[in-house]
C-alpha positions in Angstrom: -19.3 -40.0 -74.2 -22.7 -39.7 -72.6 -24.9 -37.1 -74.1 -28.4 -35.6 -73.2 -30.1 -33.8 -75.8 -33.3 -31.6 -75.1 -36.0 -30.6 -77.5 -39.6 -29.4 -77.3 -39.1 -25.8 -76.0 -40.8 -22.7 -77.5 -43.3 -19.9 -76.9 -46.6 -20.6 -75.5 -49.3 -18.4 -74.0 -50.2 -18.5 -70.3 -52.5 -21.5 -69.6 -50.9 -23.5 -72.5 -48.9 -26.8 -72.4 -45.6 -28.0 -73.7 -43.7 -31.3 -73.6 -40.0 -31.4 -73.3 -38.0 -34.4 -74.4 -34.5 -35.6 -73.3 -32.8 -38.2 -75.5 -30.0 -40.0 -73.7 -27.1 -41.7 -75.6 -27.1 -44.5 -73.1 -29.5 -46.9 -71.8 -31.9 -44.8 -69.5 -31.9 -47.5 -66.9 -28.2 -46.9 -66.2 -29.1 -43.5 -64.7 -29.8 -43.7 -61.1 -31.6 -40.3 -61.0 -32.7 -38.2 -63.8 -34.4 -34.7 -63.7 -35.2 -31.4 -65.1 -33.9 -28.1 -63.9 -34.6 -24.6 -65.0 -32.8 -21.3 -64.9 -34.3 -17.9 -65.4 -32.4 -14.8 -66.1 -30.7 -13.5 -62.9 -31.7 -16.5 -61.0 -30.1 -19.7 -59.7 -30.7 -23.0 -61.5 -33.5 -24.9 -59.7 -34.9 -28.5 -59.7 -38.4 -28.7 -61.3 -38.9 -32.5 -61.3 -36.8 -35.7 -60.5 -37.2 -39.4 -61.3 -35.4 -42.0 -59.3 -34.6 -45.4 -60.7 -37.3 -47.2 -58.6 -39.8 -44.9 -60.2 -40.6 -42.4 -57.6 -40.8 -38.6 -58.6 -40.4 -35.4 -56.7 -41.6 -31.9 -57.5 -41.2 -28.6 -55.9 -44.5 -26.8 -54.9 -44.2 -24.3 -57.6 -44.9 -26.8 -60.3 -46.7 -29.7 -58.4 -49.9 -30.6 -60.0 -48.8 -28.9 -63.3 -45.7 -30.7 -64.4 -45.1 -34.5 -64.9 -41.8 -36.3 -65.4 -41.8 -39.6 -67.1 -39.6 -41.8 -69.2 -39.8 -44.1 -72.2 -37.4 -46.9 -71.7 -37.6 -48.2 -75.3 -36.6 -44.8 -76.7 -34.1 -43.9 -73.8 -36.0 -40.7 -73.5 -37.1 -38.6 -70.5 -40.0 -36.2 -70.7 -41.4 -33.2 -68.8 -45.1 -32.6 -69.5 -45.9 -29.1 -68.5 -49.5 -27.9 -68.2 -51.2 -24.6 -67.2 -47.9 -22.8 -67.9 -47.4 -19.4 -66.3 -45.2 -16.4 -67.2 -43.0 -17.2 -64.2 -42.2 -20.6 -65.8 -40.2 -18.9 -68.4 -36.7 -20.2 -68.4 -34.1 -22.3 -70.0 -34.9 -26.0 -69.1 -32.0 -28.5 -68.6 -32.0 -32.3 -68.6 -29.8 -33.9 -65.8 -28.8 -37.5 -65.3 -26.5 -39.2 -62.8 -24.9 -42.2 -63.8 -22.1 -44.3 -62.1 -20.9 -41.4 -59.9 -20.9 -38.9 -62.8 -23.3 -36.1 -63.7 -24.5 -35.2 -67.1 -26.4 -32.1 -68.4 -28.0 -31.3 -71.6 -27.5 -28.1 -73.5 -30.9 -26.6 -72.6 -34.1 -25.6 -74.3 -35.8 -22.3 -74.0 -39.3 -22.0 -72.8 -41.1 -18.6 -72.9 -44.6 -18.1 -71.5 -46.1 -14.9 -72.8 -49.2 -13.5 -74.3 
C-alpha cells in the first residue's frame, strides 16, 4: 500500500511563509510525477506545483515566484515552500503522486492565511 502523508499546514499571516512536507512510503524515485494541489471551499481542486522525474517543475501563474516544489530523495519526502502567502492561498493542500499507472493522494493539510 502506497501512502502519502502531508504535514506542515497551519495559520499564517499574509506575507508569511510555510513549508509543507509529504512523506512517501515508497522510494520517491518510483513516482514519475509528484505534485501539490489545493482545494478551497466551494472551488475545484487545482494544481499548484508539479515535479516530473527528470526534475522539471511547473507552476500556475497564481503561485509562480512564490511557491517552490522540491524533494529530498534520502528522506523520500516532497516539499512545498510557500512564501509571501496571500488570503487567497487559503485551502486544503494535497500531495499527489503517480506511480506505475496508479495515482495516490495524501489526506490533506489545511493552510489558512489570515490576519
